[in-house]
C-alpha positions as a printed Julia matrix, in Angstrom:
100×3 Matrix{Float64}:
   0.78  -27.49  -23.53
  -0.15  -24.23  -25.21
   1.08  -23.37  -28.67
   3.75  -20.66  -28.77
   1.25  -18.29  -30.43
  -0.83  -18.37  -27.22
   2.13  -17.71  -24.92
   2.6   -14.09  -23.89
   6.3   -13.33  -24.31
   8.54  -12.23  -21.44
   9.03   -8.47  -21.11
   5.41   -7.83  -22.17
   3.49   -5.33  -20.04
   0.08   -6.2   -18.61
  -2.35   -4.27  -16.43
  -4.65   -5.77  -13.82
  -8.09   -4.54  -14.89
 -10.44   -6.43  -12.59
 -10.84   -8.6    -9.52
 -13.75  -10.7    -8.33
 -14.66  -13.13   -5.56
 -12.3   -15.72   -7.06
  -9.38  -13.27   -6.77
 -10.31  -10.84   -3.96
  -6.71  -10.08   -2.96
  -6.13   -8.45   -6.35
  -8.85   -5.84   -5.74
  -6.42   -3.34   -4.18
  -4.09   -3.77   -7.16
  -6.54   -3.04   -9.98
  -4.79   -0.61  -12.34
  -1.34   -1.89  -11.44
   0.99   -2.86  -14.26
   3.44   -5.73  -14.35
   5.96   -7.06  -16.8
   5.88  -10.71  -17.73
   9.01  -12.44  -16.47
  10.94  -15.25  -18.11
   9.29  -18.63  -17.78
  10.92  -21.32  -15.66
  11.71  -24.67  -17.22
  10.65  -26.39  -13.98
   7.4   -24.38  -13.78
   6.38  -24.73  -17.42
   4.77  -22.28  -19.81
   1.49  -21.91  -17.9
   3.2   -20.46  -14.82
   3.43  -16.75  -15.64
   5.66  -14.64  -13.43
   4.48  -11.08  -12.78
   7.47   -8.78  -12.32
   7.03   -5.56  -10.34
   8.68   -2.17  -10.91
  11.65   -3.15   -8.73
  12.41   -6.06  -11.08
  11.26   -8.62   -8.49
   9.43  -11.73   -9.6
   6.53  -10.95   -7.28
   3.74  -13.4    -7.98
   2.48  -15.94  -10.49
  -0.66  -16.5   -12.5
  -1.68  -18.72  -15.38
  -2.95  -18.02  -18.9
  -6.6   -18.47  -17.92
  -6.38  -15.88  -15.12
  -4.22  -13.59  -17.25
  -6.87  -13.48  -19.97
  -9.66  -12.98  -17.41
  -8.13  -10.3   -15.17
  -5.42   -8.56  -17.18
  -5.16   -6.44  -20.31
  -2.05   -6.62  -22.47
  -0.61   -3.11  -22.71
   2.49   -3.92  -24.74
   3.36   -7.26  -26.31
   7.09   -7.9   -26.32
   8.99   -9.3   -29.29
  11.16  -11.42  -26.97
  11.73  -14.84  -28.53
  13.57  -16.52  -25.63
  10.78  -17.69  -23.33
  13.11  -19.06  -20.65
  15.71  -16.29  -20.59
  18.62  -18.58  -21.37
  21.8   -16.49  -21.11
  19.7   -13.38  -20.39
  19.8   -11.13  -17.37
  16.75  -10.89  -15.14
  14.47   -7.96  -15.85
  15.91   -4.76  -14.38
  14.27   -2.23  -12.1
  12.15    0.32  -13.99
  13.22    3.93  -13.9
   9.62    5.12  -13.78
   6.82    3.38  -11.92
   4.03    1.59  -13.76
   1.94    1.52  -10.59
  -1.41    3.14  -11.34
  -2.04    6.52   -9.76
  -4.42    6.32   -6.81
């Protein structure tokens, strides 16, 4: 298991900065921003939920892929990794989707 210092906290903002042959479906989404969702106790701390602008837990990645394909835009100060007694992330008022 990763040390807590290596875990990107929920509510952080990341941007997809590259795609390659190992992740070709991400190519159309380069420049798109996501928030990191709360981790699931059943999934563990290496299953990172990417939350879209609508507040939907859209897709998952792991720490290896996150460090390879994403740039951290804003690191959250959230301490509760699993969101115990917290509401899900809300819809954003302004889109973080990169301009085409």
